[in-house]
C-alpha positions as CSV (number, residue, x, y, z in Angstrom):
1,M,0.0,0.0,0.0
2,S,2.9,2.3,0.6
3,D,3.5,2.6,-3.1
4,L,0.0,4.0,-3.8
5,P,-0.4,7.8,-4.3
6,E,-1.4,9.7,-1.1
7,H,-4.9,10.4,-2.3
8,V,-5.5,6.8,-3.1
9,R,-4.4,5.8,0.4
10,I,-6.6,8.5,2.0
11,N,-9.6,7.5,0.0
12,R,-9.1,3.8,0.6
13,A,-9.3,4.4,4.3
14,K,-12.3,6.6,3.9
15,W,-14.3,4.1,2.0
16,D,-13.4,1.2,4.1
17,D,-14.7,3.1,7.0
18,L,-17.9,4.2,5.2
19,A,-18.7,0.8,3.6
20,K,-21.3,-0.2,6.1
21,E,-23.3,3.0,5.6
22,Y,-23.5,2.2,1.8
23,A,-24.4,-1.5,2.0
24,A,-28.2,-0.8,2.2
25,G,-28.0,1.5,-0.8
26,G,-26.1,-1.2,-2.7
27,E,-28.7,-3.7,-1.9
28,R,-31.4,-1.4,-3.3
29,G,-29.4,-0.8,-6.4
30,W,-28.8,-4.5,-7.0
31,A,-32.6,-5.1,-6.6
32,R,-33.5,-2.6,-9.2
33,G,-34.7,-3.8,-12.6
34,T,-34.4,-0.4,-14.2
35,P,-31.3,1.9,-13.6
36,V,-31.6,5.2,-11.8
37,W,-28.7,7.6,-11.6
38,G,-27.1,10.0,-9.2
39,I,-28.2,11.4,-5.8
40,W,-31.7,12.2,-7.2
41,H,-32.3,8.7,-8.8
42,V,-32.9,10.1,-12.3
43,P,-34.3,7.4,-14.5
44,E,-32.2,5.9,-17.3
45,A,-34.8,7.0,-19.8
46,E,-33.9,10.6,-19.0
47,L,-30.1,10.2,-19.1
48,H,-29.3,7.2,-21.4
49,M,-26.2,6.4,-19.5
50,L,-26.1,2.9,-20.9
51,P,-25.7,1.8,-24.6
52,D,-28.8,0.4,-26.3
53,D,-27.0,-2.9,-26.9
54,L,-24.5,-4.3,-24.3
55,N,-25.0,-8.0,-25.2
56,G,-21.6,-9.6,-25.6
57,K,-19.7,-6.3,-25.0
58,D,-16.8,-6.0,-22.6
59,A,-17.5,-3.4,-20.0
60,M,-15.5,-1.9,-17.0
61,E,-16.8,0.0,-14.1
62,L,-14.2,2.3,-12.7
63,G,-14.8,2.8,-8.9
64,C,-17.6,0.4,-8.5
65,G,-18.3,0.6,-4.8
66,T,-21.0,-2.1,-4.1
67,A,-21.1,-2.8,-7.9
68,Y,-24.8,-2.3,-8.5
69,V,-24.0,-0.5,-11.8
70,S,-22.0,-3.5,-12.8
71,S,-25.0,-5.7,-12.0
72,W,-27.1,-3.7,-14.4
73,L,-24.5,-4.1,-17.1
74,A,-24.3,-7.9,-16.5
75,R,-28.0,-8.3,-16.7
76,R,-27.9,-6.6,-20.1
77,G,-25.5,-9.2,-21.4
78,A,-22.2,-7.4,-21.0
79,R,-18.9,-9.2,-19.8
80,V,-18.2,-6.9,-16.8
81,V,-15.1,-6.3,-14.8
82,A,-15.4,-3.9,-11.8
83,I,-12.6,-2.3,-9.8
84,D,-12.7,-0.4,-6.6
85,N,-10.3,1.1,-4.1
86,S,-12.1,-0.3,-1.0
87,S,-11.9,-3.9,0.0
88,A,-14.9,-3.3,2.4
89,Q,-17.1,-2.0,-0.4
90,L,-16.1,-5.1,-2.6
91,A,-17.0,-7.4,0.3
92,T,-20.5,-6.1,0.0
93,A,-20.4,-6.5,-3.8
94,R,-19.4,-10.1,-3.4
95,R,-22.2,-10.8,-0.9
96,L,-24.7,-9.3,-3.3
97,Q,-23.3,-11.2,-6.3
98,L,-24.0,-14.5,-4.4
99,E,-27.5,-13.3,-3.4
100,H,-28.4,-12.3,-6.9
101,G,-26.7,-15.2,-8.8
102,L,-24.3,-12.9,-10.8
103,D,-20.6,-13.5,-11.2
104,F,-18.1,-11.1,-12.6
105,P,-14.5,-10.1,-11.6
106,L,-14.2,-7.7,-8.7
107,I,-10.7,-6.2,-8.5
108,H,-9.4,-4.4,-5.4
109,G,-7.2,-1.8,-6.9
110,N,-6.7,1.7,-8.1
111,A,-8.7,2.8,-11.2
112,E,-5.7,4.9,-12.2
113,K,-3.8,1.7,-12.9
114,V,-6.0,-1.1,-14.0
115,P,-4.4,-4.6,-14.4
116,Y,-5.8,-5.2,-17.9
117,P,-4.1,-5.0,-21.3
118,D,-4.6,-2.2,-23.8
119,A,-7.9,-2.1,-25.8
120,S,-9.7,-4.7,-23.5
121,F,-13.1,-3.1,-23.3
122,D,-15.9,-1.6,-25.4
123,F,-17.5,0.5,-22.7
124,A,-16.4,2.1,-19.4
125,I,-18.6,3.8,-16.8
126,S,-18.2,5.6,-13.5
127,E,-20.9,7.0,-11.3
128,Y,-19.3,9.0,-8.5
129,G,-16.5,6.5,-8.6
130,A,-13.1,7.2,-10.3
131,C,-14.6,10.2,-11.9
132,L,-14.7,11.9,-8.4
133,W,-12.2,10.1,-6.2
134,A,-9.3,9.4,-8.6
135,D,-6.9,11.9,-10.2
136,P,-8.3,12.8,-13.6
137,Q,-4.8,13.2,-15.0
138,R,-4.3,9.5,-14.4
139,W,-7.6,7.8,-14.6
140,V,-8.8,9.4,-17.9
141,P,-5.7,8.4,-19.9
142,E,-6.0,5.0,-18.3
143,A,-9.6,4.7,-19.4
144,A,-8.6,5.6,-22.9
145,R,-5.9,2.9,-22.8
146,L,-8.4,0.3,-21.7
147,L,-10.9,1.1,-24.4
148,R,-10.9,-0.2,-27.9
149,P,-11.1,2.4,-30.8
150,G,-14.7,3.5,-30.8
151,G,-15.3,2.5,-27.2
152,Q,-17.4,4.7,-25.0
153,L,-16.7,6.3,-21.6
154,V,-19.6,7.6,-19.6
155,F,-19.3,9.2,-16.2
156,L,-21.6,11.1,-13.7
157,T,-20.1,13.5,-11.1
158,N,-20.8,16.7,-9.2
159,S,-21.3,19.7,-11.4
160,F,-18.6,22.3,-11.6
161,L,-21.2,25.0,-10.7
162,M,-22.2,23.4,-7.5
163,T,-18.6,23.0,-6.5
164,L,-18.2,26.7,-6.7
165,C,-21.3,27.3,-4.5
166,M,-20.4,24.8,-1.8
167,P,-19.5,26.2,1.7
168,P,-16.3,25.0,3.2
169,E,-18.1,23.2,6.0
170,D,-19.1,19.5,5.6
171,D,-22.8,18.6,5.0
172,V,-23.9,22.2,4.5
173,A,-26.1,22.8,1.4
174,A,-24.9,24.7,-1.6
175,T,-25.8,28.4,-1.7
176,D,-26.9,30.7,-4.4
177,R,-23.6,32.5,-4.2
178,L,-20.1,31.7,-5.7
179,L,-18.0,30.9,-2.7
180,R,-14.7,29.8,-4.3
181,P,-12.8,30.9,-7.3
182,A,-13.3,29.0,-10.6
183,F,-9.6,29.1,-11.6
184,G,-7.3,26.7,-9.8
185,I,-9.8,24.2,-8.6
186,Y,-8.6,20.6,-8.9
187,R,-8.1,18.7,-5.6
188,I,-10.5,19.4,-2.8
189,E,-10.3,18.1,0.8
190,W,-13.2,18.9,3.2
191,P,-12.1,20.0,6.7
192,I,-13.9,17.3,8.8
193,D,-14.6,14.4,6.6
194,P,-11.3,12.9,5.3
195,G,-11.2,12.2,1.7
196,V,-9.8,13.7,-1.6
197,E,-12.1,14.7,-4.4
198,F,-11.2,16.1,-7.8
199,H,-13.3,18.8,-9.5
200,L,-12.6,20.2,-13.0
201,S,-14.0,23.1,-15.0
202,H,-15.7,22.2,-18.2
203,G,-12.8,23.7,-20.1
204,D,-10.3,21.5,-18.2
205,W,-12.4,18.4,-18.8
206,I,-12.6,19.1,-22.5
207,R,-8.8,19.6,-22.9
208,L,-8.0,16.5,-20.8
209,L,-10.5,14.3,-22.6
210,R,-9.4,15.4,-26.0
211,S,-5.7,15.1,-25.2
212,S,-6.4,11.6,-24.0
213,G,-7.8,10.6,-27.3
214,F,-11.6,11.1,-26.7
215,E,-14.2,12.7,-28.9
216,I,-16.9,14.5,-26.8
217,E,-20.4,13.3,-27.7
218,D,-22.5,15.0,-24.9
219,L,-22.6,16.8,-21.7
220,I,-25.8,16.5,-19.7
221,E,-26.4,19.0,-16.9
222,V,-28.7,16.9,-14.8
223,R,-32.0,18.3,-13.5
224,P,-33.9,16.1,-11.0
225,L,-37.6,15.4,-11.4
226,A,-40.1,17.5,-9.4
227,G,-40.7,15.8,-6.1
228,A,-37.4,13.9,-6.2
229,T,-35.6,13.2,-2.8
230,T,-32.1,12.5,-1.8
231,N,-30.3,11.4,1.5
232,Y,-27.5,13.8,0.7
233,P,-27.5,17.1,2.7
234,Y,-25.2,19.1,0.4
235,V,-27.7,20.3,-2.0
236,T,-31.5,20.9,-1.9
237,L,-34.2,20.0,-4.5
238,E,-35.0,23.7,-4.9
239,W,-31.3,24.4,-5.7
240,A,-31.0,21.4,-8.0
241,R,-34.1,22.3,-10.0
242,K,-32.7,25.8,-10.7
243,W,-29.0,24.9,-11.4
244,P,-27.3,21.6,-12.2
245,C,-25.7,19.8,-9.2
246,E,-24.7,16.8,-11.3
247,E,-23.3,16.4,-14.8
248,V,-22.9,13.4,-17.2
249,W,-20.1,13.3,-19.8
250,K,-20.3,10.9,-22.7
251,V,-17.1,10.5,-24.7
252,R,-15.8,8.1,-27.3
253,K,-12.3,6.9,-28.0
254,S,-11.2,8.1,-31.5
255,R,-10.9,5.3,-34.1
């Protein structure tokens, strides 16, 4: 473990500690027949995070947590591999594999360095996984390496706008004011809750994705449905209905 980057070690300890709190959410995710996404559970029909046809495709989830997203891929016929930084999260995933009769590789490792050859996958996805907790300068080129020409990467993370409106205190809802400068944001550590997050501006995302060999197909600024609820205290529905608190990037590796 000593050879891991500092932020990987910090986040591994964080998510090993939090794993029990996320087990119930993982159980609900595995039980779902139809995917929903993000903290507001926006339906797949709204976001189209998954390709229409996954049957027989090789798919990778980068930062899988309890691997409920991987279970959705597997049920759609994909050959799935899932990687996560937390052994405790993967223990929940293995239990749920047994309960639901699904079997796919679960790798304890860092999504910035995946132990698979070049061009191994047709599709890669991250929902608040590597796209938030791994260093983009490392995980984005790694995703490009893993994908075949024409392969797609889709990820959902916090919006850049919400990051600018977040108070420095933990678990305090975003405001209607800009509270931090837009320039220079990259690595953020909250004062009480240990963990290292990574947040990029849209311009920085575009430059990084393109320099890594991706063509950008879509950017969806997510708006929750009226009446949606969330367990997360850092944003209110009123805020999220006015401004995007989440965003989905869809990119494809150049042929």
